[in-house]
C-alpha positions as CSV (number, residue, x, y, z in Angstrom):
1,M,-22.7,15.2,-10.2
2,Q,-19.2,13.7,-10.6
3,R,-17.8,17.2,-10.2
4,F,-19.8,17.7,-6.9
5,K,-18.6,14.2,-5.6
6,T,-15.0,15.3,-6.3
7,R,-15.3,18.6,-4.5
8,L,-17.2,16.8,-1.6
9,H,-14.3,14.3,-1.2
10,R,-11.7,17.0,-1.5
11,W,-13.1,18.8,1.5
12,L,-14.4,15.8,3.5
13,D,-11.6,13.3,3.2
14,P,-9.0,15.4,5.0
15,F,-11.5,16.2,7.7
16,L,-12.2,12.5,8.2
17,A,-8.4,11.8,8.1
18,W,-7.8,13.9,11.2
19,P,-7.7,10.9,13.7
20,S,-5.2,9.1,11.6
21,R,-3.0,12.3,11.4
22,R,-3.1,12.6,15.2
23,A,-2.1,9.1,15.8
24,A,0.8,9.1,13.0
25,K,2.1,12.5,14.4
26,R,2.2,11.1,17.9
27,D,4.0,7.9,16.8
28,L,6.4,9.9,14.7
29,A,7.1,12.6,17.2
30,N,10.7,11.7,17.9
31,L,11.7,10.8,14.4
32,A,15.1,12.3,13.4
33,D,15.6,14.2,10.2
34,G,16.6,12.1,7.2
35,D,15.5,9.8,4.6
36,Y,13.5,6.6,5.4
37,L,13.5,3.8,3.0
38,L,12.2,0.3,3.2
39,P,14.7,-2.2,4.4
40,F,14.5,-4.3,1.2
41,E,14.8,-3.8,-2.5
42,V,11.6,-3.0,-4.4
43,P,11.9,-3.6,-8.2
44,Y,10.0,-1.0,-10.3
45,V,7.4,-2.3,-12.6
46,P,5.9,0.1,-15.3
47,Q,2.3,-0.7,-16.6
48,F,3.4,0.0,-20.1
49,A,6.0,-2.1,-21.7
50,S,8.1,0.9,-22.9
51,T,8.8,3.4,-20.3
52,E,10.0,5.9,-23.0
53,Y,6.6,5.9,-24.6
54,I,4.5,6.5,-21.6
55,N,4.0,10.1,-22.3
56,D,3.1,9.3,-26.0
57,Y,0.6,6.7,-24.8
58,I,-1.0,9.3,-22.2
59,H,-1.0,12.3,-24.4
60,H,-0.5,11.5,-28.1
61,G,-2.5,8.4,-28.5
62,Y,0.4,6.0,-29.1
63,D,-0.8,2.7,-30.6
64,G,0.2,0.0,-28.1
65,T,0.2,-2.6,-30.8
66,Q,3.2,-1.0,-32.2
67,D,5.1,-1.0,-28.9
68,P,8.4,-3.0,-29.8
69,H,8.5,-4.4,-26.2
70,W,4.9,-5.5,-25.7
71,R,5.9,-9.0,-25.0
72,R,7.4,-8.0,-21.7
73,F,3.6,-7.7,-20.5
74,G,3.4,-11.3,-21.1
75,A,0.3,-11.0,-23.3
76,D,-0.4,-13.5,-26.2
77,D,-0.7,-10.6,-28.8
78,P,-0.1,-7.0,-28.9
79,S,-3.8,-6.1,-29.1
80,E,-4.4,-7.8,-25.7
81,Y,-1.4,-5.7,-24.4
82,A,-2.5,-2.4,-25.8
83,F,-5.9,-2.8,-24.3
84,W,-5.0,-3.7,-20.8
85,A,-1.7,-1.8,-20.2
86,P,-3.6,1.5,-19.4
87,R,-5.8,-0.4,-17.0
88,V,-3.2,-2.0,-14.7
89,C,-1.7,0.4,-12.3
90,A,-3.0,-1.6,-9.3
91,L,-1.8,-4.8,-10.6
92,A,1.8,-3.3,-11.3
93,C,1.8,-2.1,-7.8
94,L,0.9,-5.7,-6.7
95,Q,3.6,-7.2,-8.9
96,M,6.2,-4.8,-7.4
97,G,5.2,-6.0,-3.9
98,M,5.4,-9.7,-5.1
99,M,8.8,-9.2,-6.5
100,A,10.1,-7.4,-3.4
101,H,9.0,-10.2,-1.0
102,N,9.0,-13.4,-3.3
103,P,11.3,-12.6,-6.2
104,Q,11.4,-16.2,-7.3
105,L,7.7,-16.4,-8.1
106,P,6.9,-13.2,-10.1
107,P,3.8,-13.5,-12.3
108,T,3.5,-11.4,-15.5
109,L,1.1,-8.5,-15.6
110,W,-0.9,-10.6,-18.1
111,Q,-1.0,-13.5,-15.7
112,L,-2.4,-11.1,-13.0
113,V,-4.9,-9.8,-15.5
114,Q,-6.2,-13.1,-16.2
115,E,-6.3,-14.3,-12.7
116,G,-7.9,-11.1,-11.7
117,L,-10.7,-11.5,-14.3
118,E,-11.3,-15.1,-13.0
119,V,-12.2,-13.7,-9.5
120,G,-14.2,-11.0,-10.9
121,G,-11.8,-8.2,-10.3
122,Y,-12.6,-6.1,-13.3
123,R,-15.8,-5.4,-15.3
124,L,-16.1,-4.2,-18.7
125,H,-19.9,-4.3,-19.0
126,D,-22.9,-4.3,-16.6
127,E,-25.7,-6.7,-16.3
128,D,-27.4,-5.0,-19.3
129,G,-24.4,-5.2,-21.4
130,R,-23.5,-1.5,-21.2
131,W,-19.9,-0.4,-21.2
132,I,-18.7,0.5,-17.8
133,D,-14.9,-0.3,-17.8
134,E,-14.4,-0.4,-13.9
135,G,-12.1,-2.0,-11.5
136,W,-9.7,-3.4,-10.2
137,Y,-12.0,-4.3,-7.1
138,F,-10.1,-4.4,-3.8
139,P,-11.2,-7.9,-2.9
140,A,-9.8,-9.3,-6.1
141,Q,-6.5,-7.5,-5.3
142,V,-6.5,-9.1,-1.8
143,T,-7.1,-12.5,-3.4
144,L,-4.2,-12.1,-5.9
145,A,-1.9,-10.9,-3.2
146,E,-2.7,-13.9,-1.0
147,R,-2.0,-16.3,-3.9
148,Y,1.5,-14.9,-4.1
149,G,2.4,-14.8,-0.4
150,L,1.2,-11.2,0.6
151,Q,-1.3,-10.0,2.9
152,M,-3.0,-6.8,1.6
153,Q,-4.9,-4.5,4.0
154,G,-6.9,-1.4,3.1
155,Y,-7.1,1.8,4.9
156,S,-9.6,4.7,4.1
157,Y,-9.6,8.4,5.3
158,Q,-5.9,8.3,6.1
159,S,-3.5,11.3,6.5
160,P,-0.5,11.4,4.4
161,L,1.5,11.1,7.7
162,A,0.0,7.6,8.2
163,I,1.9,6.6,5.0
164,C,5.2,7.6,6.6
165,Q,4.2,5.7,9.7
166,H,3.7,2.5,7.8
167,I,6.8,2.9,5.7
168,H,8.8,3.4,9.0
169,E,7.3,0.2,10.2
170,G,8.5,-1.7,7.1
171,R,5.3,-2.0,5.0
172,L,4.9,-1.1,1.4
173,V,2.1,1.3,0.6
174,A,0.1,1.5,-2.4
175,A,-1.5,5.0,-2.4
176,A,-4.5,6.3,-4.3
177,V,-3.6,9.5,-6.1
178,S,-4.7,11.3,-9.2
179,P,-2.9,10.3,-12.4
180,E,-1.5,13.9,-12.8
181,L,1.1,13.1,-10.2
182,G,3.1,11.6,-13.1
183,E,3.3,14.9,-14.9
184,R,6.1,17.5,-14.6
185,K,3.8,20.3,-14.3
186,P,1.4,20.4,-11.1
187,Q,-2.2,19.5,-12.0
188,S,-5.3,18.7,-10.0
189,N,-8.0,17.9,-12.5
190,R,-9.1,14.6,-11.0
191,Y,-9.3,13.0,-7.5
192,G,-7.9,9.5,-7.2
193,G,-8.1,6.9,-10.1
194,H,-4.5,5.9,-10.0
195,L,-2.2,3.9,-7.6
196,V,1.5,4.3,-7.0
197,L,3.7,2.5,-4.7
198,V,5.4,4.5,-1.9
199,I,8.7,3.1,-0.8
200,G,10.2,5.9,1.3
201,F,10.0,9.4,2.6
202,R,12.2,12.4,3.6
203,W,11.6,13.9,7.0
204,K,12.7,17.2,8.3
205,Q,11.7,19.0,11.5
206,G,8.7,16.9,12.3
207,H,7.2,16.8,9.0
208,P,7.7,14.7,5.5
209,I,9.1,17.0,3.0
210,A,9.0,14.5,0.1
211,Y,7.8,10.8,-0.7
212,Q,9.7,8.4,-2.8
213,V,7.4,6.4,-5.1
214,H,7.4,4.0,-8.0
215,N,4.9,5.4,-10.4
216,P,3.7,2.7,-13.0
217,S,2.8,5.4,-15.4
218,G,5.1,8.3,-14.7
219,R,5.3,10.3,-17.9
220,Y,8.9,11.0,-17.8
221,P,12.1,9.0,-16.5
222,E,12.5,11.2,-13.3
223,L,8.9,10.5,-12.4
224,Q,8.8,6.6,-12.9
225,A,11.2,4.6,-10.7
226,G,12.2,5.9,-7.2
227,A,10.8,9.3,-8.0
228,W,11.1,11.9,-5.2
229,I,7.9,13.9,-5.1
230,P,7.7,17.1,-2.8
231,A,5.2,16.4,0.1
232,S,3.1,19.4,-1.0
233,R,2.8,18.0,-4.5
234,F,2.1,14.6,-3.4
235,Q,-0.5,15.7,-0.9
236,Q,-2.2,17.8,-3.6
237,H,-2.9,14.5,-5.7
238,Y,-3.3,12.2,-2.7
239,A,-6.9,10.7,-2.2
240,Y,-6.7,9.8,1.5
241,R,-6.7,6.0,1.0
242,F,-4.0,3.3,0.6
243,S,-3.4,-0.2,1.2
244,T,-0.3,-2.0,2.7
245,L,1.5,-5.0,1.5
246,V,3.4,-7.3,3.7
247,K,4.7,-10.9,3.5
248,L,2.1,-13.4,4.9
249,N,2.8,-14.5,8.5
250,Q,5.3,-11.5,8.9
């Protein structure tokens, strides 16, 4: 059933995104060739405390309790860090947005985990006590964003061109992608399941040719902070939905 749903989304989502593609293409029709970056600095936040171990976390079962920098996460003990670090890509994107717009009030990832759990943002068990391990739910992300001075708005069935449109208008974009975007070799095993923060794009002859992203779980240094991803590869992993982050009352 899951494979069927994935195949359906891979076909249906681009079709449903055509209206957003037309609108974005119209609005970007006169855009000159060049790099388009946000007009403010966006700090990079990895979801794992030690970026040099991310590949080991993902592929080699690295024990997070042994991470020498686990305290950067803000947790009270290494076991709490080791459990939550693989589950906070959405919160890492939120934290990056908070630090970009309100650098004097950055919560730790552990603070965001705790606050998110308080508003029902993540469930580990269902009503019958069965393990489900799902979240972070979008309403909880909106609530956390507002607490720290940001407005978060979600968009579904959105063309990759729409990301360029929002970046060009000065908005941070947290895009849903498959986790394999953080690998060196192209893969397409999954559909969605991960978030990256898009902070820029490269435009040539009426089309994006690359996107610049902060990937909280990029496996290697060149795929982590400010990574330039070819447009064809980004679109292969893109799940046709994203959210924008702007400062409240902007």
